[in-house]
C-alpha positions in Angstrom: 98.4 98.6 -10.1 99.0 97.8 -6.4 99.0 100.5 -3.8 102.1 100.6 -1.5 103.1 102.9 1.3 106.5 103.7 -0.3 104.8 104.7 -3.6 102.9 107.5 -1.7 105.9 108.4 0.4 107.8 111.7 0.2 111.6 111.1 0.1 113.9 113.9 1.0 117.5 113.8 0.0 120.1 115.2 2.4 123.6 116.1 1.2 125.1 115.8 4.6 128.2 118.0 4.3 126.0 120.9 3.4 122.9 120.3 5.6 123.7 121.4 9.2 126.9 121.6 11.2 126.7 121.2 15.0 130.4 120.5 15.7 131.9 123.8 14.6 133.8 122.2 11.7 132.1 124.0 8.9 131.0 120.5 7.7 127.5 119.1 8.2 127.0 116.1 10.5 124.5 113.6 11.8 123.6 115.5 14.9 122.7 118.4 12.6 120.3 116.1 10.7 118.8 114.9 13.9 118.2 118.5 15.0 116.1 119.1 11.9 113.9 116.0 11.9 110.9 117.9 13.2 111.3 120.4 10.3 111.3 117.6 7.8 108.2 116.0 9.4 106.4 119.3 9.2 107.2 119.5 5.5 105.5 116.1 4.9 108.6 113.9 4.6 108.3 110.2 5.2 111.8 108.9 4.3 115.1 110.8 4.4 117.8 109.6 2.1 121.3 110.6 3.1 124.2 110.7 0.6 127.1 108.6 1.8 128.3 109.1 5.3 130.7 106.2 5.5 134.4 106.4 6.2 136.0 108.1 3.2 139.0 110.2 2.1 136.4 112.4 0.3 138.0 112.3 -3.1 134.4 112.4 -4.5 132.5 113.7 -1.5 132.0 110.3 0.2 131.2 108.3 -3.0 134.7 106.8 -2.5 134.1 104.5 0.5 136.9 103.2 2.6 134.7 101.2 5.1 131.1 100.4 4.5 130.3 99.6 8.1 131.8 102.6 9.7 130.5 106.2 9.8 133.1 108.8 8.9 134.2 110.8 12.0 133.5 114.1 10.1 129.8 113.1 10.2 129.7 111.4 13.6 129.4 107.8 14.8 127.5 104.6 14.2 125.7 105.4 17.4 124.5 108.7 15.9 122.8 106.6 13.1 121.1 104.6 15.7 119.8 107.7 17.4 118.6 109.1 14.0 116.7 105.9 13.2 115.1 106.0 16.6 114.1 109.7 16.3 112.7 109.0 12.9 110.7 106.0 14.1 109.1 108.2 16.8 107.7 110.3 14.0 106.7 107.4 11.8 109.6 108.2 9.4 112.4 106.1 8.0 116.0 106.2 6.9 117.3 105.3 3.4 121.0 104.8 3.1 123.2 105.4 0.0 124.8 102.2 -1.4 127.9 102.8 -3.5 129.2 99.4 -4.7 130.2 99.9 -8.3 133.5 101.0 -6.8 135.3 101.6 -3.5 137.9 104.0 -2.3 141.5 103.2 -3.1 141.9 103.4 0.7 139.5 100.5 1.3 141.3 97.5 2.8 140.0 95.4 0.0 141.8 97.5 -2.6 144.9 97.9 -0.4 145.2 94.1 -0.5 144.4 93.9 -4.2 147.1 96.4 -5.2 149.7 95.0 -2.9 150.5 92.0 -5.1 149.3 90.2 -8.2 149.1 87.1 -6.0 146.9 88.8 -3.4 143.7 86.8 -2.6 141.8 90.0 -3.3 143.6 90.8 -6.6 140.5 89.8 -8.6 138.1 91.7 -6.4 139.0 94.6 -8.8 139.5 94.7 -12.5 143.1 94.5 -13.5 144.5 94.4 -17.1 148.0 94.6 -18.7 148.8 97.5 -20.9 147.5 97.3 -24.5 151.0 98.2 -25.7 153.5 101.0 -25.5 153.8 104.4 -27.3 156.8 105.6 -29.2 158.5 106.7 -26.0 158.0 103.3 -24.3 155.2 104.5 -22.0 152.4 101.9 -21.3 149.0 102.4 -23.0 145.7 101.8 -21.2 143.8 98.5 -22.1 141.2 100.5 -24.1 140.2 104.1 -24.9 137.5 104.5 -22.2 137.4 108.0 -20.7 137.0 108.8 -17.0 133.4 109.8 -16.2 134.3 112.7 -13.9 137.1 114.0 -16.2 136.8 112.8 -19.8 140.2 114.1 -20.8 141.6 111.3 -18.7 141.7 107.5 -19.1 139.3 105.3 -17.1 142.3 103.1 -16.3 144.9 103.9 -13.7 148.4 102.5 -14.0 150.2 100.6 -11.2 153.9 100.8 -11.9 154.8 98.1 -9.4 152.8 95.4 -11.1 152.8 96.9 -14.6 149.1 96.6 -14.8 146.1 98.9 -15.0 143.0 98.9 -12.8 139.7 100.1 -14.0 138.5 103.4 -12.3 135.6 104.7 -14.2 135.0 107.8 -12.0 138.4 108.8 -10.6 141.7 107.0 -10.0 140.7 107.1 -6.3 137.6 105.0 -7.0 138.6 101.6 -8.4 135.8 99.5 -9.8 134.8 96.3 -8.1 134.8 93.1 -10.1 131.3 91.8 -9.8 132.2 88.7 -11.8 133.8 87.5 -8.6 131.1 85.8 -6.3 133.1 86.8 -3.2 132.6 90.4 -4.1 128.9 90.0 -4.4 128.8 88.1 -1.1 130.7 91.0 0.6 128.2 93.5 -0.9 125.3 91.4 0.4 126.8 91.4 3.9 127.2 95.2 3.9 123.6 95.7 2.8 122.3 93.4 5.6 124.3 95.3 8.1 122.4 98.6 7.7 119.1 97.0 7.1 119.4 95.0 10.3 120.1 98.3 12.1 116.8 99.7 10.9 117.4 101.4 7.5 114.4 100.9 5.3 116.3 100.5 2.1 118.9 102.0 -0.3 119.4 104.5 -3.0 121.8 102.5 -5.2 124.6 104.5 -6.8 125.2 103.9 -10.6 124.0 100.3 -10.0 123.6 99.7 -13.7 127.4 99.9 -14.2 128.3 96.9 -12.2 128.5 94.5 -15.1 131.1 95.2 -17.8 131.5 93.6 -21.2 134.4 91.2 -20.4 136.0 91.9 -23.8 136.6 95.5 -22.7 136.5 96.8 -26.3 137.3 100.3 -27.4 134.5 102.9 -27.3 133.2 104.7 -30.3 135.0 108.0 -30.8 132.5 110.6 -29.9 134.5 113.3 -28.0 136.3 116.1 -29.9 139.1 118.2 -28.7 136.9 121.1 -27.8 134.4 122.4 -25.2 132.8 124.7 -27.8 132.0 124.7 -31.4 128.9 124.0 -33.4 125.8 122.3 -32.1 127.4 118.9 -32.4 130.6 120.1 -30.7 132.6 119.9 -33.9 135.9 121.7 -33.4 139.3 120.0 -33.6 140.1 116.3 -34.0 139.0 113.3 -32.0 140.0 113.2 -28.3 142.3 110.6 -26.8 139.6 108.9 -24.7 135.9 108.4 -25.1 132.8 107.4 -23.0 132.6 103.6 -22.9 128.9 103.6 -21.8 128.0 101.1 -24.5 130.2 98.5 -22.8 129.2 98.8 -19.2 125.7 100.5 -19.0 123.2 97.7 -18.2 125.9 95.2 -18.9 125.5 91.5 -19.8 125.1 90.2 -16.2 123.5 93.2 -14.6 120.0 91.7 -14.3 121.5 88.5 -12.9 123.3 90.4 -10.2 120.3 92.5 -9.3 118.1 89.5 -9.1 120.6 87.9 -6.8 120.5 91.0 -4.6 116.7 90.9 -4.5 116.5 87.3 -3.5 119.4 87.3 -1.0 118.9 90.7 0.7 116.2 93.0 -0.5 113.1 90.7 -0.5 113.8 89.2 3.0 114.1 92.7 4.4 111.2 94.2 2.4 113.6 96.9 1.4 112.7 100.1 -0.5 115.1 100.6 -3.4 115.8 103.2 -6.0 118.5 102.6 -8.5 120.5 105.3 -10.1 120.7 104.2 -13.7 122.3 106.7 -16.0 122.6 106.2 -19.8 119.5 104.0 -20.2 116.1 104.9 -21.5 115.0 101.7 -23.2 111.5 100.8 -22.1 112.0 97.0 -22.1 115.1 97.2 -20.0 113.6 99.6 -17.5 110.4 97.6 -17.1 112.5 94.5 -16.6 114.2 96.3 -13.7 111.1 97.9 -12.0 108.2 95.9 -13.3 105.7 95.2 -10.5 105.7 91.4 -11.1 109.4 90.5 -11.8 111.4 93.7 -11.3 114.6 93.6 -9.3 114.2 97.1 -7.8 111.2 99.1 -6.6 112.1 102.1 -8.9 115.0 103.8 -10.6 116.1 107.3 -11.5 115.5 107.9 -15.2 117.6 110.9 -16.4 115.8 111.9 -19.5 114.5 115.1 -18.0 117.7 116.2 -16.3 119.7 115.4 -19.4 117.5 117.4 -21.8 120.1 120.1 -22.3 123.0 117.8 -22.9 124.6 117.8 -26.3 124.1 114.2 -27.6 127.3 112.3 -27.3 129.1 115.0 -25.4 128.2 114.0 -21.8 126.7 115.9 -18.9 129.1 118.9 -19.0 127.7 120.2 -22.3 125.0 122.6 -23.0 122.3 123.1 -25.7 119.1 125.1 -26.0 115.9 123.3 -25.2 112.2 123.8 -25.7 109.2 122.9 -23.5 108.5 119.9 -25.7 111.9 118.5 -24.7 110.6 118.5 -21.1 107.1 117.2 -22.0 108.2 114.3 -24.2 110.1 112.3 -21.5 107.5 113.0 -18.8 104.7 111.9 -21.1 106.7 108.8 -22.1 107.4 107.5 -18.6 104.1 108.6 -17.0 102.3 106.6 -19.6 104.7 103.6 -19.8 104.8 103.0 -16.1 101.0 103.0 -15.8 100.4 100.9 -18.8 103.1 98.3 -18.1 102.9 98.3 -14.3 106.3 99.7 -13.5 107.0 102.6 -11.1 108.5 106.1 -11.5 110.6 108.3 -9.3 109.6 112.0 -9.6 112.6 114.3 -9.3 114.3 117.2 -11.1 117.0 118.0 -8.5 119.7 116.0 -6.7 123.3 116.4 -5.6 124.5 115.7 -9.2 122.4 118.4 -10.9 122.1 122.1 -10.7 119.2 123.9 -9.1 115.9 123.4 -10.9 114.6 126.9 -10.7 117.8 128.2 -12.4 117.7 125.5 -15.0 114.1 125.3 -16.0 112.7 128.7 -15.1 113.9 132.2 -14.3 115.8 132.5 -11.0 115.9 136.3 -10.9 114.6 138.0 -7.8 111.4 138.9 -9.8 110.5 135.4 -10.9 112.3 132.9 -8.6 109.4 132.3 -6.3 106.9 131.8 -9.1 109.2 129.4 -10.9 109.9 127.4 -7.8 106.2 127.0 -7.1 105.5 126.1 -10.8 108.0 123.2 -10.5 106.5 122.2 -7.2 103.0 122.1 -8.7 104.3 120.0 -11.6 106.1 117.4 -9.4 103.4 117.0 -6.8 100.9 116.1 -9.5 103.0 113.5 -11.4 102.8 109.8 -10.8 105.6 108.0 -9.0 107.4 108.3 -5.7 108.4 111.9 -5.2 112.0 113.0 -4.2 112.7 116.5 -2.8 116.3 117.7 -2.6 117.4 119.8 0.3 116.9 123.5 -0.5 114.5 122.8 -3.4 111.6 123.4 -1.0 112.7 127.0 -0.5 113.7 127.7 -4.1 117.5 127.8 -3.7 119.2 128.7 -6.9 122.5 128.3 -8.7 125.7 130.0 -7.6 126.0 133.6 -8.9 127.8 133.9 -12.3 130.1 136.6 -10.9 131.7 134.2 -8.3 135.3 133.3 -9.0 135.8 129.9 -10.5 137.8 128.9 -7.4 134.4 128.6 -5.6 133.8 125.4 -7.6 135.0 122.6 -5.4 133.6 119.4 -7.1 136.1 117.1 -8.8 134.1 117.1 -12.0 134.1 120.9 -12.1 137.8 121.1 -11.4 138.6 118.5 -14.1 136.3 120.2 -16.6 137.8 123.7 -16.1 141.3 122.3 -16.2 140.6 120.7 -19.5 139.0 123.9 -20.8 142.1 125.9 -19.9 144.4 123.4 -21.6 142.3 123.4 -24.8 141.4 127.1 -24.9 143.9 129.0 -22.8 144.1 131.9 -25.3 140.6 131.7 -26.7 138.5 134.1 -24.7 135.2 133.2 -26.5 135.7 129.5 -26.0 136.5 129.9 -22.3 133.4 132.1 -22.0 131.3 129.2 -23.4 133.0 126.8 -21.1 132.3 129.0 -18.1 128.6 129.1 -19.2 128.5 125.3 -19.0 130.0 125.5 -15.5 127.6 128.2 -14.4 124.7 126.2 -15.7 125.4 122.5 -15.1 128.0 122.1 -12.4 127.1 119.8 -9.5 128.4 122.5 -7.1 125.2 124.4 -7.5 123.3 121.8 -5.4 126.0 121.6 -2.7 126.1 125.1 -1.3 125.1 125.1 2.4 121.4 124.8 3.4 119.9 128.1 4.2 118.1 127.9 7.6 118.0 131.6 8.7 119.4 135.1 8.3 122.2 134.6 10.8 125.8 134.5 9.7 126.4 131.5 7.3 122.6 131.1 7.0 122.5 129.1 10.3 124.4 126.3 8.6 127.3 126.6 11.0 128.6 128.9 13.8 129.8 132.3 12.8 133.1 131.4 14.4 134.0 128.8 11.7 134.1 129.0 7.9 131.8 126.6 6.0 133.5 124.1 3.6 131.7 125.8 0.7 130.6 129.4 0.3 127.1 130.2 1.4 124.8 131.8 -1.2 124.6 135.6 -1.1 120.8 135.6 -0.9 120.6 133.6 2.4 119.1 136.5 4.3 115.9 136.5 2.2 115.9 132.9 1.0 115.8 130.6 4.1 113.5 128.2 5.9 112.9 130.6 8.9 111.7 133.5 6.7 109.5 131.2 4.7 108.1 129.3 7.7 107.1 132.6 9.4 105.8 134.2 6.2 102.2 135.4 6.7 100.0 136.9 4.0 96.3 136.8 3.3 96.8 136.2 -0.4 100.1 134.4 -0.9 102.3 131.6 0.3 106.1 131.2 0.6 107.8 128.6 -1.6 108.1 126.4 1.5 104.5 126.8 2.4 103.5 126.0 -1.1 105.5 122.8 -1.2 104.0 121.8 2.1 100.5 122.4 0.8 101.3 120.6 -2.4 102.7 117.5 -0.7 99.6 117.3 1.6 97.3 117.7 -1.4 99.2 114.9 -3.2 98.6 112.5 -0.3 95.0 113.5 0.1 94.3 112.8 -3.6 96.8 109.9 -4.1 94.4 108.0 -6.3 94.7 110.7 -8.9 98.2 112.2 -8.4 100.2 109.1 -7.4 98.2 106.3 -9.1 95.9 107.9 -11.5 95.7 107.9 -15.3 97.8 110.5 -17.2 97.1 112.4 -20.4 99.0 115.2 -22.0 96.9 118.0 -23.5 98.1 118.8 -27.0 99.6 122.3 -27.0 100.6 122.5 -30.6 99.2 126.1 -30.7 101.4 127.2 -27.8 104.8 125.7 -27.3 105.5 127.2 -23.9 102.7 125.5 -22.1 102.7 122.1 -20.5 99.2 120.9 -19.7 98.0 117.4 -18.6 95.1 115.6 -16.9 95.3 113.3 -13.9 92.3 111.0 -13.2 91.7 109.1 -10.0 88.9 106.6 -9.1 87.8 108.6 -6.1 89.2 112.1 -6.6 88.0 112.5 -10.2 89.8 114.4 -12.9 92.3 117.3 -12.5 93.8 119.6 -15.0 97.3 121.0 -14.5 98.4 123.9 -16.7 102.0 125.2 -16.6 103.4 128.2 -18.4 107.2 127.6 -18.9 107.9 131.1 -20.2 108.5 134.6 -18.9 105.6 136.0 -21.1 101.9 136.3 -20.9 100.3 133.4 -22.8 96.7 133.0 -24.1 95.9 129.3 -23.6 92.8 127.7 -24.9 91.0 125.1 -22.7 90.1 122.1 -24.9 86.4 121.8 -25.4 86.4 118.2 -24.1 87.9 119.2 -20.8 85.2 120.5 -18.4 86.8 122.6 -15.7 84.5 123.0 -12.7 86.9 125.4 -11.0 90.5 126.4 -10.5 91.5 125.1 -7.1 95.1 126.4 -6.8 97.7 128.4 -8.6 101.2 129.7 -7.9 100.3 133.4 -7.8 97.8 133.5 -5.0 97.1 131.5 -1.8 93.4 131.1 -2.7 91.6 129.9 -5.7 92.6 131.6 -9.0 89.9 133.8 -10.6 90.2 132.5 -14.1 87.7 131.5 -16.9 86.9 127.8 -16.7 86.5 127.5 -20.5 87.7 129.2 -23.6 90.9 131.3 -23.5 92.8 131.5 -20.2 95.5 134.1 -19.8 98.6 132.7 -18.1 101.0 135.1 -16.6 104.8 134.5 -16.7 105.7 131.2 -15.0 102.1 130.7 -13.9 100.7 127.3 -13.0 97.1 126.3 -12.4 95.4 123.3 -10.9 91.8 122.8 -11.9 89.1 120.3 -10.8 87.2 118.8 -13.8 83.9 117.2 -14.4 84.5 113.6 -15.6 
């Protein structure tokens, strides 16, 4: 396996509206990001990836783009990007932009032209279809039964009365899908990509890039959604819904690889760009290796969602909830760690982003008693797994989900709003069903990752001036959970979550041969289902054992006889080396993690 700088890089995702406000608007901006570059450098970050900052009506927080070459005034100017790139370069850091080209905003000039007339030269830049028919009242029916991704009670098609046609809008009506079958569309996308690469961006995170090719028959989806947000484990309550997910017909569609290969040859390869593709709904090994294989892959790496989807009810989408066990976490990690090494692909390592809740709340116990231990446990796991590591803003200080006693009005995301609206319509008088729906919102909503970054104990956590109101409510715990407190934390026998992350990232780079490139082996934990243990082996650094207790209980874990631990080098309870037996039974405290050096 070849060694590359971007494989060893630490990529830090910034959700710009919630990062740092310097313009007294209550909304984060580019100057705020520039002001924190030294903080990120100190953490160990090499690349910052910024979620979309282009001109946008903000129907979906910037993922509805109205002009790909213009920065939205709420974030700053194109010149601010130039300054950011220059400041990063001074520190040997780079900028990754967010590319959203499955769809545009309905306010983009391309779409304004497309919708203006069936004869518009840009009509076929988008996907237009006539009604399938009409209902008994004479109302037009969508071309098929596909549901909207961010609101599955709604059709993925939006009706234009003027032309008596529908346009495809998989996410929201304000986000019409581009027609990648049209070579002019692809050429326009290539032009946009060259624009930012020529400015100095190192590459792109590519939003839902595996949805760009649709089956041109546009057949109906299988009926998988029921008229309920609660019920049994399969969600069975009530009859079939009106609309259903059409993933089968547009995830990794028939021409996707052709389009990505064209992108690679025309744009990515000449610019030596770093790419990570967001590819939901796919876990097929052959398909993924075809995309990220070292020899012929179109992209450097992709986001595989098997881990962050582990508590989804099969067939019910992201806004569903089921119980999970540690083996549900271990299985996909083991699969992709092994596959990528054996078949020369490449992983991305992440458990948080702007589309998922806070990891310490989801995978551990985020109570005041255990939040820090859980956050460090997850840091130890991620910093010792193979792949390029992604850290999401606030993850490095152990930020958690919004409190369950907050009013539902605090949820601002379009997906959350649509989900709650649907729940009220279905279960307005069913208290128990609404309670279960609220549990899904409290556990899974994207809003949890979007509360303002907590910098210090001043009003609004230092995110913005106390004279303005932030666009989203600041977490109640900001006085004790913030970067300032954790940076200044001083103890002879402990580290803050931030300090622990910093040490873990440095250790990862020091022993990259083991933790980035090394061999992986899961330790069989059939005797104890709450422990995740594995070995990483490097050519120079030797063998390392990682043991993680994903439970709030003391656990007696037996070290396998064939694993020879020389010493425990780090844990998440103490700053120094843990005083634990190196063989036989090891007692793991709640949410405890250990890193041991082994004899080969």
